[in-house]
Every structure is written in C-alpha cells, then in structure tokens.
C-alpha positions as CSV (number, residue, x, y, z in Angstrom):
1,M,2.2,-7.5,-3.7
2,K,4.8,-8.2,-6.3
3,G,4.3,-5.7,-9.2
4,G,1.9,-3.7,-6.5
5,S,2.3,-0.6,-4.5
6,T,-0.7,1.3,-1.9
7,V,-0.4,4.9,-1.6
8,I,-2.0,6.0,1.4
9,A,-2.5,9.7,2.3
10,F,-4.3,11.6,5.2
11,V,-5.8,15.0,4.3
12,E,-7.7,16.9,7.3
13,D,-10.0,19.4,5.6
14,P,-10.5,22.6,7.4
15,D,-13.7,21.7,9.1
16,G,-11.1,19.2,10.7
17,Y,-12.6,16.2,9.5
18,K,-10.5,13.8,8.8
19,I,-9.9,12.0,5.1
20,E,-8.3,8.8,3.6
21,F,-7.7,8.3,0.6
22,I,-6.7,5.0,-0.5
23,E,-4.9,4.4,-4.0
24,N,-3.0,1.0,-5.0
25,K,-1.3,0.5,-8.5
26,S,-0.9,-3.2,-9.7
27,T,0.1,-4.5,-12.5
28,K,-3.0,-6.6,-12.2
29,S,-5.0,-3.6,-12.8
30,G,-7.6,-3.0,-15.9
31,L,-9.1,0.1,-14.5
32,G,-7.8,3.5,-15.4
33,D,-5.5,5.8,-13.6
C-alpha cells in the first residue's frame, strides 16, 4: 500500500495466551490515531 504501513506485534501474557495486535496506518484513514 503506497503511503501506508502495517504494524504487527505478538504479545504473550503471563497465562501463555498469545495476543496479536495489528495496526494499519494509512494516509486515507479518516479515523483518529
């Protein structure tokens, strides 16, 4: 995607549960941060 980027982070909590965070950053996004 031109002018955009995707940030993906994996976090494992103390119980061993894996959580995936996906943040899409785009110049076309009209939403807040």
